[in-house]
VEXFI-446014 format. One line per 8 residues: for each residue x, y, z of N, C-alpha, C. Coordinates in pm, whole numbers. Layout:
X:Y:Z:X:Y:Z:X:Y:Z; ...
***
This chain:
-8277:-10460:1315:-8153:-10401:1350:-8063:-10495:1425; -7926:-10482:1413:-7834:-10575:1475:-7752:-10502:1587; -7706:-10587:1672:-7617:-10533:1784:-7495:-10473:1732; -7453:-10363:1776:-7331:-10297:1743:-7235:-10322:1861; -7141:-10419:1851:-7049:-10440:1960:-7110:-10530:2066; -7041:-10591:2160:-7086:-10689:2256:-7182:-10625:2371; -7131:-10504:2415:-7211:-10430:2520:-7300:-10519:2601; -7246:-10602:2681:-7328:-10693:2760:-7407:-10617:2870
-7338:-10520:2935:-7417:-10452:3044:-7528:-10357:2985; -7492:-10298:2861:-7597:-10228:2800:-7720:-10313:2761; -7691:-10434:2720:-7808:-10524:2690:-7895:-10547:2814; -7835:-10568:2933:-7908:-10576:3058:-7988:-10458:3081; -7929:-10344:3072:-7995:-10217:3086:-8109:-10190:2997; -8096:-10222:2873:-8206:-10207:2773:-8318:-10296:2808; -8290:-10423:2849:-8400:-10510:2888:-8472:-10472:3005; -8407:-10394:3100:-8472:-10349:3212:-8561:-10220:3184
-8514:-10140:3097:-8586:-10011:3082:-8687:-10016:2965; -8656:-10111:2873:-8743:-10106:2739:-8897:-10138:2765; -8925:-10229:2858:-9069:-10256:2882:-9139:-10120:2922; -9077:-10036:3002:-9138:-9911:3041:-9164:-9827:2923; -9052:-9818:2842:-9072:-9737:2712:-9174:-9786:2617; -9169:-9912:2601:-9266:-9976:2505:-9408:-9950:2551; -9434:-9973:2678:-9569:-9947:2728:-9606:-9811:2711; -9515:-9712:2732:-9543:-9575:2708:-9589:-9550:2554
-9507:-9611:2471:-9544:-9610:2317:-9671:-9669:2286; -9698:-9781:2346:-9826:-9857:2312:-9946:-9776:2358; -9936:-9721:2486:-10052:-9634:2522:-10071:-9508:2451; -9950:-9456:2418:-9947:-9334:2336:-10008:-9370:2191; -9968:-9484:2151:-10017:-9531:2017:-10167:-9539:1999; -10225:-9562:2117:-10369:-9575:2121:-10440:-9437:2105; -10388:-9337:2045:-10445:-9205:2042:-10450:-9154:1906; -10522:-9205:1805:-10521:-9141:1671:-10657:-9121:1598
-10662:-9108:1473:-10769:-9036:1413:-10829:-9106:1297; -10960:-9071:1266:-10990:-9063:1131:-11109:-9062:1054; -11214:-9103:1051:-11319:-9099:942:-11395:-8967:939; -11393:-8884:828:-11463:-8759:821:-11575:-8754:723; -11674:-8694:752:-11795:-8685:660:-11755:-8574:561; -11797:-8591:430:-11788:-8484:336:-11649:-8422:331; -11547:-8489:342:-11405:-8425:344:-11366:-8392:207; -11276:-8292:190:-11223:-8254:65:-11119:-8352:10
-11089:-8351:-119:-10990:-8448:-167:-10851:-8405:-103; -10772:-8504:-77:-10641:-8480:-13:-10553:-8389:-109; -10563:-8396:-246:-10484:-8316:-327:-10509:-8165:-306; -10640:-8128:-280:-10676:-7994:-251:-10615:-7931:-122; -10621:-8026:-19:-10571:-7985:115:-10418:-7967:109; -10346:-8048:41:-10198:-8036:31:-10163:-7917:-37; -10247:-7861:-136:-10200:-7741:-200:-10226:-7612:-113; -10311:-7624:-16:-10342:-7494:57:-10269:-7490:192
-10210:-7603:238:-10140:-7596:367:-9996:-7595:344; -9932:-7509:426:-9781:-7501:426:-9739:-7608:520; -9604:-7636:514:-9556:-7728:620:-9584:-7682:759; -9577:-7549:798:-9607:-7505:929:-9751:-7530:956; -9841:-7508:866:-9984:-7537:888:-10014:-7688:893; -9946:-7775:825:-9963:-7912:853:-9933:-7955:985; -9814:-7907:1037:-9779:-7941:1178:-9884:-7893:1280; -9923:-7764:1261:-10020:-7712:1359:-10152:-7789:1350
-10191:-7829:1219:-10319:-7905:1219:-10322:-8034:1284; -10192:-8107:1275:-10182:-8233:1351:-10190:-8214:1499; -10116:-8111:1544:-10117:-8081:1688:-10258:-8051:1739; -10336:-7971:1666:-10471:-7925:1723:-10569:-8040:1715; -10563:-8126:1599:-10655:-8220:1573:-10649:-8334:1692; -10529:-8368:1733:-10513:-8481:1825:-10593:-8452:1957; -10599:-8331:2006:-10664:-8302:2124:-10813:-8262:2104; -10845:-8221:1996:-10983:-8142:1988:-11076:-8207:1884
-11058:-8329:1852:-11149:-8402:1763:-11194:-8530:1822; -11320:-8568:1809:-11371:-8700:1857:-11322:-8803:1761; -11281:-8919:1822:-11244:-9030:1739:-11235:-9160:1816; -11250:-9274:1749:-11237:-9400:1811:-11186:-9501:1708; -11124:-9600:1761:-11064:-9704:1670:-10966:-9791:1729; -10903:-9878:1651:-10805:-9968:1687:-10664:-9932:1633; -10572:-9933:1712:-10427:-9884:1676:-10335:-9999:1699; -10249:-10018:1601:-10146:-10128:1603:-10004:-10067:1601
-9924:-10106:1687:-9787:-10067:1703:-9693:-10178:1660; -9597:-10156:1575:-9507:-10247:1521:-9355:-10200:1534; -9274:-10277:1587:-9134:-10244:1585:-9051:-10371:1601; -8961:-10399:1499:-8890:-10526:1495:-8991:-10639:1494; -8977:-10732:1582:-9070:-10846:1603:-9179:-10819:1693; -9183:-10699:1749:-9300:-10678:1843:-9417:-10608:1779; -9531:-10663:1810:-9653:-10599:1761:-9758:-10598:1866; -9820:-10485:1898:-9932:-10475:1997:-10038:-10389:1958
-10156:-10413:2007:-10273:-10335:1960:-10347:-10284:2075; -10425:-10176:2052:-10503:-10112:2157:-10627:-10050:2087; -10733:-10030:2180:-10855:-9962:2137:-10861:-9837:2205; -10896:-9726:2125:-10896:-9594:2177:-11036:-9530:2163; -11085:-9459:2265:-11205:-9367:2251:-11167:-9237:2302; -11188:-9128:2216:-11133:-9003:2260:-11250:-8899:2228; -11277:-8818:2336:-11387:-8726:2340:-11334:-8586:2373; -11376:-8481:2309:-11341:-8344:2343:-11469:-8269:2343
-11488:-8199:2471:-11614:-8131:2501:-11594:-7980:2485; -11485:-7935:2425:-11463:-7787:2425:-11379:-7729:2519; -11365:-7802:2639:-11272:-7755:2746:-11169:-7859:2793; -11211:-7981:2787:-11110:-8101:2814:-11134:-8213:2726; -11034:-8292:2718:-11045:-8413:2641:-11034:-8541:2735; -11105:-8634:2701:-11102:-8768:2784:-11083:-8884:2692; -11001:-8988:2738:-10973:-9089:2660:-10985:-9221:2748; -11025:-9327:2672:-11026:-9466:2741:-10944:-9542:2635
-10833:-9607:2690:-10743:-9689:2615:-10746:-9836:2667; -10773:-9924:2586:-10786:-10063:2627:-10672:-10144:2558; -10582:-10206:2627:-10483:-10287:2560:-10555:-10416:2515; -10516:-10469:2395:-10584:-10592:2340:-10488:-10708:2338; -10360:-10686:2383:-10266:-10798:2388:-10220:-10809:2533; -10172:-10925:2574:-10114:-10939:2704:-10209:-10925:2815; -10170:-10897:2932:-10257:-10878:3055:-10354:-10760:3023; -10480:-10776:3074:-10573:-10666:3050:-10537:-10540:3126
-10544:-10426:3054:-10515:-10298:3117:-10603:-10199:3051; -10650:-10096:3125:-10718:-9981:3075:-10664:-9855:3127; -10651:-9749:3046:-10605:-9623:3085:-10709:-9518:3055; -10737:-9449:3162:-10843:-9345:3157:-10779:-9206:3173; -10774:-9129:3069:-10702:-9001:3065:-10802:-8884:3061; -10770:-8783:3145:-10843:-8656:3145:-10741:-8547:3122; -10765:-8459:3028:-10661:-8365:2991:-10730:-8230:2979; -10685:-8137:3053:-10717:-7985:3032:-10597:-7902:2999
-10608:-7773:2983:-10487:-7696:2953:-10380:-7699:3065; -10420:-7724:3191:-10336:-7714:3294:-10307:-7851:3367; -10367:-7954:3316:-10343:-8083:3394:-10368:-8204:3290; -10286:-8309:3313:-10295:-8431:3235:-10286:-8547:3323; -10403:-8618:3362:-10394:-8712:3455:-10443:-8842:3402; -10366:-8952:3433:-10402:-9087:3375:-10420:-9185:3488; -10534:-9262:3476:-10568:-9367:3572:-10544:-9495:3504; -10437:-9576:3557:-10414:-9717:3497:-10490:-9820:3584
-10581:-9897:3525:-10661:-9992:3589:-10596:-10131:3568; -10555:-10196:3681:-10494:-10330:3680:-10583:-10431:3748; -10668:-10499:3668:-10773:-10581:3724:-10730:-10699:3816; -10612:-10761:3775:-10574:-10886:3851:-10538:-10848:3995; -10491:-10738:4018:-10461:-10684:4163:-10554:-10583:4220; -10669:-10552:4130:-10764:-10469:4181:-10703:-10328:4226; -10620:-10274:4143:-10548:-10150:4173:-10580:-10045:4071; -10578:-9920:4104:-10574:-9808:4011:-10447:-9722:4046
-10366:-9703:3951:-10242:-9622:3964:-10265:-9491:3896; -10248:-9374:3960:-10269:-9250:3910:-10133:-9176:3878; -10128:-9123:3767:-10003:-9057:3725:-10043:-8921:3647; -9952:-8818:3684:-9975:-8689:3612:-9869:-8689:3516; -9899:-8665:3385:-9800:-8666:3283:-9752:-8524:3244; -9640:-8527:3178:-9581:-8396:3127:-9661:-8352:2996; -9630:-8240:2949:-9698:-8175:2846:-9678:-8249:2709; -9579:-8332:2690:-9558:-8390:2560:-9678:-8490:2538
-9707:-8498:2416:-9833:-8581:2381:-9792:-8656:2250; -9767:-8787:2273:-9741:-8872:2151:-9847:-8906:2068; -9838:-8997:1984:-9932:-9028:1878:-10079:-9035:1915; -10167:-8964:1851:-10140:-8882:1731:-10107:-8747:1766; -10102:-8697:1888:-10038:-8572:1912:-9893:-8589:1906; -9833:-8632:1798:-9706:-8688:1789:-9613:-8576:1796; -9648:-8453:1758:-9558:-8338:1746:-9595:-8250:1873; -9522:-8264:1975:-9541:-8178:2090:-9470:-8049:2110
-9363:-8031:2026:-9290:-7905:2026:-9355:-7805:1948; -9313:-7674:1971:-9374:-7566:1889:-9351:-7598:1735; -9447:-7578:1655:-9436:-7621:1518:-9317:-7554:1453; -9289:-7429:1476:-9162:-7369:1414:-9039:-7432:1448; -9028:-7481:1576:-8908:-7549:1619:-8896:-7683:1539; -9005:-7752:1527:-9009:-7880:1438:-8939:-7854:1298; -8978:-7753:1234:-8929:-7723:1099:-8780:-7682:1096; -8728:-7636:1204:-8580:-7612:1219:-8503:-7747:1212
-8567:-7850:1256:-8493:-7985:1271:-8526:-8080:1152; -8644:-8062:1091:-8685:-8150:986:-8731:-8069:867; -8703:-8122:748:-8761:-8054:625:-8891:-8129:586; -8993:-8065:575:-9127:-8127:560:-9172:-8111:416; -9207:-8227:348:-9259:-8221:217:-9390:-8304:204; -9483:-8253:126:-9601:-8330:105:-9578:-8420:-10; -9620:-8548:4:-9603:-8648:-101:-9728:-8681:-166; -9745:-8811:-192:-9864:-8863:-261:-9984:-8901:-170
-10079:-8969:-213:-10189:-8991:-141:-10194:-9162:-116; -10228:-9190:13:-10236:-9324:47:-10367:-9357:102; -10395:-9480:138:-10514:-9516:210:-10478:-9594:339; -10534:-9551:454:-10515:-9611:583:-10652:-9640:638; -10663:-9769:670:-10806:-9819:725:-10909:-9765:628; -10889:-9773:497:-10990:-9745:404:-11008:-9590:382; -10927:-9503:436:-10945:-9362:427:-10829:-9299:355; -10850:-9212:263:-10737:-9148:188:-10682:-9037:277
-10544:-9033:277:-10471:-8947:358:-10352:-8897:285; -10299:-8774:326:-10186:-8709:273:-10064:-8762:336; -9966:-8802:256:-9841:-8841:301:-9741:-8722:319; -9680:-8705:444:-9585:-8608:472:-9459:-8664:514; -9345:-8622:446:-9217:-8677:482:-9130:-8578:566; -9086:-8617:675:-9012:-8540:773:-8860:-8586:763; -8779:-8514:684:-8637:-8546:669:-8547:-8474:766; -8476:-8541:857:-8394:-8478:955:-8280:-8397:885
-8254:-8290:957:-8145:-8197:903:-8008:-8231:956; -8001:-8330:1056:-7880:-8380:1113:-7878:-8517:1136; -7770:-8582:1198:-7767:-8724:1217:-7807:-8766:1355; -7869:-8676:1429:-7907:-8715:1568:-8046:-8766:1576; -8111:-8789:1461:-8258:-8839:1471:-8287:-8906:1333; -8388:-8992:1348:-8436:-9065:1225:-8544:-8977:1149; -8582:-9016:1034:-8694:-8943:955:-8824:-9013:984; -8932:-8938:939:-9070:-8991:963:-9148:-8972:842
-9241:-9062:819:-9343:-9053:713:-9468:-9061:785; -9549:-8950:761:-9678:-8950:829:-9793:-8950:728; -9903:-9000:770:-10015:-9008:671:-10136:-8933:755; -10185:-8828:702:-10274:-8741:767:-10401:-8726:703; -10515:-8740:772:-10651:-8726:711:-10658:-8558:687; -10678:-8526:565:-10660:-8378:541:-10766:-8287:588; -10892:-8337:600:-11005:-8237:648:-10977:-8202:788; -10953:-8311:871:-10947:-8286:1021:-10800:-8256:1059
-10696:-8307:997:-10560:-8299:1035:-10517:-8405:1136; -10606:-8506:1151:-10574:-8623:1236:-10482:-8723:1172; -10382:-8767:1255:-10286:-8860:1205:-10333:-9002:1202; -10314:-9058:1085:-10357:-9201:1079:-10257:-9298:1075; -10133:-9260:1041:-10021:-9351:1041:-9885:-9279:1060; -9805:-9336:1138:-9665:-9277:1154:-9563:-9388:1140; -9460:-9360:1055:-9358:-9447:1024:-9219:-9383:1060; -9144:-9452:1138:-9004:-9399:1155:-8919:-9470:1058
-8826:-9389:981:-8747:-9455:879:-8605:-9412:900; -8513:-9499:847:-8373:-9451:842:-8342:-9377:716; -8208:-9350:693:-8170:-9283:582:-8184:-9357:438; -8222:-9487:451:-8253:-9565:324:-8404:-9584:321; -8475:-9517:406:-8624:-9525:416:-8674:-9663:450; -8594:-9737:521:-8639:-9866:579:-8729:-9830:694; -8840:-9898:706:-8930:-9874:825:-8876:-9934:952; -8856:-9857:1052:-8802:-9906:1179:-8915:-9926:1283
-9015:-9843:1269:-9127:-9856:1364:-9250:-9798:1304; -9367:-9858:1327:-9489:-9803:1265:-9600:-9801:1364; -9683:-9699:1364:-9811:-9698:1444:-9923:-9651:1342; -10028:-9736:1333:-10132:-9696:1238:-10270:-9761:1295; -10371:-9701:1239:-10505:-9744:1263:-10534:-9855:1177; -10611:-9957:1220:-10668:-10069:1133:-10817:-10032:1115; -10882:-9961:1210:-11010:-9919:1173:-11030:-9783:1261; -11108:-9696:1207:-11116:-9566:1275:-11249:-9496:1234
-11286:-9418:1328:-11412:-9326:1301:-11375:-9192:1366; -11414:-9085:1291:-11376:-8953:1335:-11494:-8860:1329; -11506:-8768:1421:-11597:-8662:1421:-11738:-8699:1457; -11757:-8817:1505:-11900:-8863:1542:-11921:-8836:1684; -12056:-8819:1716:-12097:-8804:1852:-12062:-8941:1924; -11999:-8928:2045:-11959:-9043:2124:-12042:-9043:2254; -12106:-9157:2281:-12170:-9172:2408:-12065:-9181:2520; -12088:-9093:2621:-11976:-9095:2729:-11978:-9229:2813
-12072:-9305:2792:-12074:-9443:2850:-11953:-9519:2804; -11912:-9489:2686:-11794:-9573:2629:-11662:-9536:2697; -11662:-9424:2772:-11547:-9389:2848:-11527:-9467:2987; -11638:-9539:3026:-11626:-9604:3148:-11551:-9733:3137; -11477:-9772:3249:-11403:-9890:3244:-11488:-10018:3224; -11420:-10124:3183:-11497:-10252:3166:-11522:-10321:3299; -11460:-10279:3412:-11479:-10357:3540:-11537:-10246:3640; -11613:-10295:3731:-11648:-10216:3848:-11517:-10198:3938
-11481:-10081:3969:-11365:-10053:4052:-11398:-10027:4200; -11515:-10060:4236:-11551:-10048:4381:-11466:-10143:4468; -11409:-10079:4565:-11319:-10157:4652:-11179:-10169:4613; -11150:-10121:4494:-10995:-10125:4446:-10912:-10029:4523; -10797:-10057:4539:-10694:-9968:4601:-10658:-9864:4502; -10629:-9749:4550:-10583:-9630:4467:-10451:-9586:4511; -10357:-9580:4427:-10216:-9532:4460:-10165:-9436:4352; -10073:-9358:4400:-10004:-9258:4312:-9881:-9330:4252
-9850:-9293:4128:-9729:-9342:4059:-9606:-9328:4158; -9518:-9425:4150:-9404:-9420:4238:-9292:-9321:4194; -9321:-9246:4080:-9225:-9147:4046:-9257:-9010:4111; -9149:-8926:4119:-9161:-8801:4162:-9067:-8706:4102; -9091:-8576:4105:-9002:-8480:4038:-8874:-8476:4117; -8762:-8444:4036:-8634:-8435:4101:-8550:-8325:4023; -8467:-8261:4086:-8364:-8158:4030:-8227:-8223:4013; -8195:-8267:3907:-8067:-8337:3890:-7955:-8242:3909
-7976:-8110:3869:-7864:-8020:3888:-7826:-8004:4034; -7931:-7990:4117:-7905:-7981:4257:-7839:-8108:4319; -7865:-8215:4254:-7806:-8339:4305:-7666:-8359:4241; -7628:-8252:4159:-7488:-8258:4114:-7467:-8317:3975; -7575:-8348:3908:-7564:-8410:3775:-7566:-8304:3668; -7484:-8309:3563:-7498:-8228:3445:-7532:-8322:3334; -7649:-8296:3269:-7701:-8377:3168:-7744:-8280:3052; -7652:-8246:2963:-7683:-8150:2860:-7791:-8205:2749
-7871:-8117:2710:-7971:-8149:2613:-7893:-8166:2471; -7924:-8271:2402:-7875:-8285:2272:-7932:-8174:2175; -7858:-8137:2073:-7898:-8026:1986:-8035:-8046:1932; -8124:-7949:1949:-8265:-7957:1905:-8353:-8027:1991; -8318:-8080:2104:-8399:-8140:2203:-8428:-8059:2319; -8544:-8073:2379:-8581:-7994:2496:-8603:-8091:2606; -8571:-8048:2739:-8588:-8132:2847:-8736:-8124:2881; -8814:-8241:2889:-8951:-8234:2917:-8986:-8288:3061
-8895:-8375:3117:-8932:-8427:3242:-8793:-8472:3326; -8802:-8448:3451:-8691:-8501:3543:-8759:-8568:3660; -8751:-8700:3677:-8820:-8768:3776:-8727:-8873:3839; -8764:-8922:3963:-8697:-9032:4030:-8799:-9140:4053; -8767:-9267:4038:-8852:-9379:4063:-8777:-9496:4135; -8848:-9578:4216:-8780:-9672:4290:-8743:-9790:4201; -8624:-9840:4201:-8582:-9963:4122:-8506:-10055:4218; -8582:-10155:4269:-8535:-10249:4374:-8502:-10173:4501
-8374:-10180:4550:-8343:-10110:4675:-8295:-9973:4659; -8303:-9911:4548:-8253:-9770:4534:-8332:-9702:4437; -8310:-9569:4438:-8381:-9483:4341:-8299:-9464:4206; -8377:-9462:4102:-8318:-9430:3969:-8373:-9305:3923; -8295:-9219:3873:-8341:-9097:3811:-8354:-9103:3668; -8447:-9033:3604:-8471:-9024:3465:-8493:-8884:3413; -8421:-8862:3305:-8440:-8724:3228:-8488:-8763:3102; -8595:-8691:3052:-8651:-8726:2921:-8631:-8597:2834
-8584:-8624:2718:-8566:-8511:2616:-8655:-8545:2488; -8711:-8444:2429:-8782:-8456:2311:-8757:-8342:2206; -8757:-8379:2080:-8758:-8272:1980:-8882:-8259:1914; -8993:-8310:1971:-9128:-8309:1913:-9170:-8432:1841; -9064:-8507:1799:-9091:-8639:1723:-9013:-8745:1792; -8889:-8735:1808:-8806:-8828:1877:-8798:-8801:2025; -8768:-8916:2104:-8763:-8895:2253:-8653:-8979:2296; -8563:-8927:2386:-8450:-8998:2453:-8459:-8986:2605
-8423:-9087:2667:-8427:-9094:2807:-8283:-9115:2866; -8249:-9054:2979:-8126:-9079:3042:-8157:-9131:3182; -8117:-9258:3215:-8134:-9309:3343:-8011:-9317:3424; -8013:-9265:3552:-7901:-9256:3633:-7922:-9339:3761; -7846:-9448:3795:-7868:-9534:3903:-7757:-9520:3991; -7744:-9421:4090:-7638:-9421:4187:-7626:-9540:4275; -7498:-9593:4304:-7480:-9704:4377:-7527:-9835:4317; -7546:-9842:4187:-7586:-9972:4124:-7467:-10065:4106
-7489:-10179:4113:-7384:-10288:4106:-7323:-10262:3959; -7198:-10238:3960:-7139:-10211:3821:-7050:-10326:3783; -7053:-10352:3658:-6955:-10443:3602:-6882:-10388:3492; -6768:-10440:3459:-6688:-10385:3343:-6774:-10373:3223; -6766:-10260:3152:-6831:-10227:3027:-6750:-10245:2907; -6808:-10303:2802:-6739:-10306:2672:-6813:-10206:2582; -6728:-10127:2517:-6787:-10019:2432:-6882:-10077:2338; -7003:-10023:2307:-7085:-10069:2214:-7229:-10024:2238
-7320:-10016:2140:-7454:-9970:2154:-7540:-10102:2128; -7627:-10120:2218:-7726:-10231:2203:-7844:-10183:2136; -7893:-10262:2028:-8008:-10225:1956:-8120:-10328:1987; -8247:-10279:1985:-8365:-10358:1986:-8469:-10292:1897; -8491:-10342:1773:-8570:-10268:1685:-8514:-10114:1660; -8591:-10017:1674:-8538:-9884:1651:-8473:-9822:1775; -8488:-9895:1888:-8439:-9838:2016:-8299:-9880:2039; -8216:-9771:2069:-8073:-9788:2098:-8048:-9759:2250
-7956:-9827:2305:-7910:-9806:2447:-7766:-9811:2455; -7710:-9727:2539:-7568:-9719:2563:-7556:-9693:2711; -7466:-9771:2772:-7429:-9742:2926:-7285:-9718:2948; -7262:-9634:3062:-7117:-9612:3095:-7126:-9579:3243; -7013:-9585:3304:-6994:-9554:3445:-6956:-9408:3464; -7032:-9341:3559:-6991:-9206:3599:-6983:-9197:3744; -6864:-9185:3801:-6848:-9200:3946:-6894:-9343:3986; -6983:-9332:4088:-7042:-9473:4137:-7174:-9496:4079
-7209:-9430:3972:-7344:-9455:3915:-7331:-9518:3778; -7439:-9586:3748:-7453:-9635:3608:-7552:-9533:3532; -7496:-9479:3419:-7572:-9406:3331:-7607:-9479:3204; -7739:-9478:3177:-7786:-9555:3065:-7879:-9459:2968; -7855:-9452:2846:-7926:-9355:2757:-8001:-9452:2659; -8136:-9436:2654:-8216:-9513:2575:-8307:-9430:2490; -8315:-9464:2361:-8408:-9366:2280:-8412:-9427:2132; -8524:-9385:2066:-8541:-9425:1924:-8473:-9323:1836
-8337:-9323:1849:-8261:-9235:1772:-8133:-9317:1726; -8052:-9267:1632:-7940:-9342:1574:-7845:-9370:1693; -7758:-9486:1682:-7671:-9525:1784:-7578:-9414:1824; -7529:-9333:1728:-7431:-9227:1768:-7491:-9118:1861; -7623:-9100:1851:-7689:-9000:1932:-7684:-9048:2078; -7725:-9178:2109:-7732:-9227:2250:-7580:-9226:2305; -7483:-9259:2219:-7342:-9269:2269:-7301:-9128:2305; -7323:-9035:2220:-7282:-8901:2245:-7348:-8842:2361
-7480:-8859:2386:-7551:-8807:2500:-7496:-8875:2624; -7465:-9000:2630:-7410:-9071:2749:-7272:-9018:2784; -7195:-8979:2680:-7062:-8935:2697:-7058:-8788:2761; -7176:-8710:2747:-7174:-8573:2793:-7220:-8564:2942; -7269:-8675:2998:-7319:-8672:3135:-7194:-8667:3231; -7209:-8572:3337:-7105:-8555:3428:-7162:-8549:3565; -7084:-8581:3668:-7132:-8558:3809:-7027:-8468:3873; -7067:-8355:3925:-6993:-8256:3993:-7006:-8248:4142
-7095:-8328:4197:-7130:-8327:4329:-7239:-8233:4361; -7322:-8255:4466:-7449:-8180:4492:-7416:-8034:4539; -7506:-7949:4505:-7481:-7809:4533:-7502:-7777:4678
***
């Protein structure tokens, strides 16, 4: 993707926030599916499942199936890989995610119906950072919104049969019904409903981003010893994530949800000498974040959207704050959302 307009300040903002969003995507990417024993032919499964049933199958399988494997995330020139081990015992799911590129990191996740807690292990500083996550559940639980709501925003069609990591899977095409989002091509193991590959595509079906397994095993009994971290954490410091919940409306901010998106999170986190607030919107497939930095050093802005792979960013001044919208959506979507943000003063 190329830059649309000079947008110098937006470029800086994208560079600041993109690592946070990419790490979220990579960790999320490390959650997928696949090898089933005695599974039916994909053709048969596609004939008996409706689009609604396909979406529901993907949602249920992501949390309730045992699987392990290696996941690769690709966007533009960026490629990262992770190893995932996922276990479901009938009441809760547990994951161990190991990053395979860059600095060593492990993420230990425990999820129940009422709680989703992630421990990030950072060996070079002997730290454990604990974070409670919102209910949205990325790849392979890629579709976090109610299934019926997804179908209002995307037309879903079953296509042909592909192979991912040596496994036959059913291709599903999600075509957006408006210009606020990109399309998706998913490849799903038909017996379990687990997602093996997800591609984000534009209106010409160019692939903008891809998450896929390179090797996978599904439905096998997993020794819980494989959920233990690679390092002894005795004596490590334990801290809570620096973000906290915040009510932007009480703070005087009006941030309307784009059509078809729902607000999933409102938090504040420390950025240098001041707090930055973040609002996250999701339609179940696409995610957009609005960052608000009151009192930030502001420079003159030139109209334009900054692109990095499938991620678009747009910044504008609202009062004394810098508002930056970042998301894997078309440029017009981030520009429109940024233009709708207002500050009316605290209640």
